[in-house]
C-alpha positions as a Markdown table, in Angstrom:
| # | Residue | x | y | z |
|---|---|---|---|---|
| 1 | Met | -18.6 | 64.0 | 53.6 |
| 2 | Gly | -16.0 | 66.6 | 52.9 |
| 3 | Ser | -16.3 | 70.1 | 54.2 |
| 4 | Lys | -20.1 | 70.6 | 54.1 |
| 5 | Val | -21.2 | 71.8 | 57.5 |
| 6 | Tyr | -24.3 | 70.2 | 59.0 |
| 7 | Pro | -26.0 | 72.9 | 61.1 |
| 8 | Gly | -27.5 | 71.6 | 64.4 |
| 9 | Arg | -26.6 | 68.6 | 66.4 |
| 10 | Tyr | -26.0 | 65.1 | 65.0 |
| 11 | Thr | -25.0 | 61.7 | 66.3 |
| 12 | Val | -24.5 | 58.3 | 64.7 |
| 13 | Glu | -26.3 | 55.0 | 65.0 |
| 14 | Gly | -23.6 | 53.3 | 67.1 |
| 15 | Glu | -24.7 | 49.7 | 67.2 |
| 16 | Lys | -21.8 | 48.2 | 65.3 |
| 17 | Ser | -18.6 | 47.0 | 67.0 |
| 18 | Ile | -15.5 | 48.7 | 65.8 |
| 19 | Thr | -11.7 | 48.8 | 66.4 |
| 20 | Val | -10.1 | 52.1 | 67.0 |
| 21 | Phe | -6.4 | 52.3 | 66.2 |
| 22 | Ile | -4.4 | 55.3 | 67.4 |
| 23 | Ile | -1.0 | 55.7 | 65.7 |
| 24 | Gly | 1.5 | 58.4 | 65.7 |
| 25 | Met | 5.1 | 59.6 | 65.5 |
| 26 | Arg | 7.1 | 61.8 | 67.8 |
| 27 | Ile | 10.0 | 63.9 | 66.6 |
| 28 | Asn | 12.6 | 63.8 | 69.3 |
| 29 | Lys | 15.4 | 65.7 | 67.5 |
| 30 | Trp | 14.1 | 68.4 | 65.1 |
| 31 | Trp | 17.5 | 69.0 | 63.6 |
| 32 | Ala | 17.8 | 65.4 | 62.5 |
| 33 | Ile | 15.3 | 65.8 | 59.6 |
| 34 | His | 17.2 | 63.2 | 57.5 |
| 35 | Lys | 16.4 | 60.6 | 60.3 |
| 36 | Trp | 12.7 | 61.4 | 60.9 |
| 37 | Phe | 11.3 | 62.7 | 57.6 |
| 38 | Pro | 11.6 | 59.3 | 55.8 |
| 39 | Val | 9.6 | 57.7 | 58.7 |
| 40 | Phe | 6.9 | 60.5 | 58.2 |
| 41 | Leu | 6.8 | 59.8 | 54.5 |
| 42 | Ala | 5.9 | 56.1 | 55.0 |
| 43 | Met | 2.4 | 56.8 | 56.2 |
| 44 | Pro | 0.8 | 58.4 | 53.1 |
| 45 | Arg | 1.5 | 55.3 | 51.0 |
| 46 | Met | -0.2 | 53.1 | 53.5 |
| 47 | Ile | -3.2 | 55.4 | 53.8 |
| 48 | Arg | -3.7 | 55.5 | 50.0 |
| 49 | Glu | -3.7 | 51.7 | 50.0 |
| 50 | Leu | -6.2 | 51.6 | 52.9 |
| 51 | Tyr | -8.6 | 54.0 | 51.2 |
| 52 | Thr | -8.5 | 52.2 | 47.9 |
| 53 | Asn | -9.0 | 48.7 | 49.2 |
| 54 | Asp | -12.3 | 48.4 | 50.9 |
| 55 | Asp | -11.8 | 44.7 | 51.7 |
| 56 | Leu | -8.9 | 45.5 | 54.1 |
| 57 | Gly | -11.4 | 46.5 | 56.8 |
| 58 | Phe | -10.3 | 50.1 | 57.2 |
| 59 | Leu | -13.2 | 52.6 | 57.5 |
| 60 | Ser | -11.8 | 56.1 | 58.0 |
| 61 | Leu | -9.4 | 58.3 | 59.9 |
| 62 | Glu | -8.7 | 61.7 | 61.3 |
| 63 | Ser | -5.2 | 63.2 | 61.6 |
| 64 | Phe | -3.7 | 65.7 | 64.0 |
| 65 | Tyr | -0.4 | 67.5 | 63.9 |
| 66 | Gly | 1.3 | 69.0 | 66.9 |
| 67 | Phe | 4.7 | 70.6 | 67.5 |
| 68 | Arg | 6.5 | 67.3 | 68.0 |
| 69 | Thr | 3.9 | 64.7 | 67.7 |
| 70 | Thr | 1.5 | 63.5 | 65.1 |
| 71 | Leu | -1.6 | 61.5 | 65.9 |
| 72 | Met | -3.9 | 59.5 | 63.6 |
| 73 | Val | -7.2 | 58.0 | 64.8 |
| 74 | Gln | -8.2 | 55.1 | 62.5 |
| 75 | Tyr | -11.5 | 53.2 | 62.5 |
| 76 | Trp | -11.5 | 49.6 | 61.4 |
| 77 | Arg | -14.3 | 47.0 | 61.0 |
| 78 | Ser | -12.5 | 44.5 | 63.3 |
| 79 | Glu | -9.3 | 43.8 | 65.2 |
| 80 | Glu | -8.7 | 40.8 | 62.9 |
| 81 | Gln | -8.6 | 43.0 | 59.8 |
| 82 | Leu | -6.3 | 45.5 | 61.5 |
| 83 | Leu | -3.9 | 42.7 | 62.5 |
| 84 | Asn | -4.0 | 41.2 | 59.0 |
| 85 | Tyr | -3.0 | 44.6 | 57.6 |
| 86 | Ala | -0.1 | 44.7 | 60.0 |
| 87 | Lys | 1.2 | 41.6 | 58.2 |
| 88 | Ala | 0.5 | 42.9 | 54.7 |
| 89 | Pro | 3.4 | 43.7 | 52.3 |
| 90 | Thr | 3.0 | 47.5 | 52.4 |
| 91 | His | 3.0 | 47.7 | 56.2 |
| 92 | Leu | 5.8 | 45.1 | 56.6 |
| 93 | Lys | 8.0 | 47.1 | 54.3 |
| 94 | Ala | 7.4 | 50.3 | 56.2 |
| 95 | Trp | 8.0 | 48.5 | 59.5 |
| 96 | Lys | 11.3 | 47.0 | 58.3 |
| 97 | Asp | 12.4 | 50.3 | 56.9 |
| 98 | Phe | 11.5 | 52.0 | 60.2 |
| 99 | Asn | 13.6 | 49.5 | 62.2 |
| 100 | Arg | 16.5 | 49.8 | 59.8 |
| 101 | Lys | 16.5 | 53.6 | 59.9 |
| 102 | Thr | 16.0 | 54.0 | 63.6 |
| 103 | Lys | 18.5 | 51.3 | 64.8 |
| 104 | Gly | 20.8 | 53.3 | 67.2 |
| 105 | Asn | 18.8 | 56.4 | 66.4 |
| 106 | Asp | 16.5 | 58.1 | 68.9 |
| 107 | Ser | 15.6 | 61.0 | 66.7 |
| 108 | Val | 12.1 | 59.7 | 66.1 |
| 109 | Gly | 9.7 | 57.5 | 67.9 |
| 110 | Ile | 6.4 | 55.9 | 67.0 |
| 111 | Tyr | 3.5 | 54.7 | 69.1 |
| 112 | His | 0.1 | 53.0 | 68.7 |
| 113 | Glu | -2.9 | 51.9 | 70.8 |
| 114 | Thr | -5.7 | 49.6 | 69.8 |
| 115 | Tyr | -9.2 | 49.6 | 71.3 |
| 116 | Asn | -12.0 | 47.2 | 70.5 |
| 117 | Val | -15.3 | 48.9 | 71.1 |
| 118 | Ile | -18.5 | 46.9 | 71.4 |
| 119 | Gly | -21.5 | 48.3 | 69.6 |
| 120 | Gly | -23.7 | 50.4 | 71.8 |
| 121 | Asn | -20.8 | 51.3 | 74.1 |
| 122 | Tyr | -19.9 | 54.6 | 72.5 |
| 123 | Glu | -21.7 | 57.8 | 71.8 |
| 124 | Thr | -21.1 | 60.7 | 69.6 |
| 125 | Ile | -22.2 | 64.3 | 69.1 |
| 126 | Tyr | -21.3 | 66.7 | 66.3 |
| 127 | Ala | -22.6 | 70.2 | 66.5 |
| 128 | Asn | -22.3 | 72.4 | 63.4 |
| 129 | Met | -19.6 | 70.1 | 62.0 |
| 130 | Pro | -18.9 | 68.4 | 58.7 |
| 131 | Gln | -19.2 | 64.6 | 58.9 |
| 132 | Tyr | -16.2 | 63.7 | 61.1 |
| 133 | Gly | -14.8 | 60.7 | 62.9 |
| 134 | Leu | -17.5 | 58.1 | 63.3 |
| 135 | Gly | -19.9 | 60.5 | 61.6 |
| 136 | Lys | -18.0 | 59.6 | 58.4 |
| 137 | Val | -18.3 | 55.9 | 59.1 |
| 138 | Phe | -21.8 | 55.3 | 60.4 |
| 139 | Asn | -25.2 | 56.7 | 59.6 |
| 140 | His | -25.0 | 60.4 | 60.6 |
| 141 | Val | -28.4 | 61.3 | 62.0 |
| 142 | Pro | -29.9 | 64.5 | 63.7 |
| 143 | Ile | -30.3 | 64.5 | 67.4 |
| 144 | Thr | -33.8 | 63.7 | 68.5 |
| 145 | Pro | -35.5 | 63.9 | 72.0 |
| 146 | Ser | -34.5 | 60.3 | 72.5 |
| 147 | Thr | -30.8 | 61.0 | 71.8 |
| 148 | Asn | -30.4 | 64.5 | 73.2 |
| 149 | Ser | -27.9 | 63.6 | 76.0 |
| 150 | Ala | -24.8 | 61.4 | 76.2 |
| 151 | Ala | -26.7 | 59.2 | 78.8 |
| 152 | Lys | -29.5 | 58.6 | 76.3 |
| 153 | Arg | -27.2 | 57.9 | 73.4 |
| 154 | Leu | -25.4 | 55.4 | 75.7 |
| 155 | Lys | -28.8 | 54.0 | 76.8 |
| 156 | Val | -27.8 | 54.6 | 80.5 |
| 157 | Lys | -30.7 | 53.8 | 82.8 |
| 158 | Ser | -31.2 | 56.4 | 85.4 |
């Protein structure tokens, strides 16, 4: 993992089912930093907890920052473990704080989407990349003749 670049083309052995959780924040009023910055600061505490407690079911994440919107793609072992974390003390405190701070305040918004992906129903390719996304989660393997196309990685019959 880290920043080591793997020259060539790689994929992952994608036979395990996973839950993909996309979560983010949108800054609606830049000038109201006192309203949105505390919401932004809640996430690092939860991420630290997720990375240090393997039994929670969290596998990995990737983060993206845009002009107004942040986006984080998280990989979880199961929907059940994700939903259990939603009821955990660290998340509940952040959620209650968010609701308190944003009551009557439209300076910041949050969103999330959850996808349960059955093993074998996803494919990946990483060309000249460090281990990234599912490449950090599952066995990162070189592309072979039997995996040299998306259709082959998805086992689509032609």
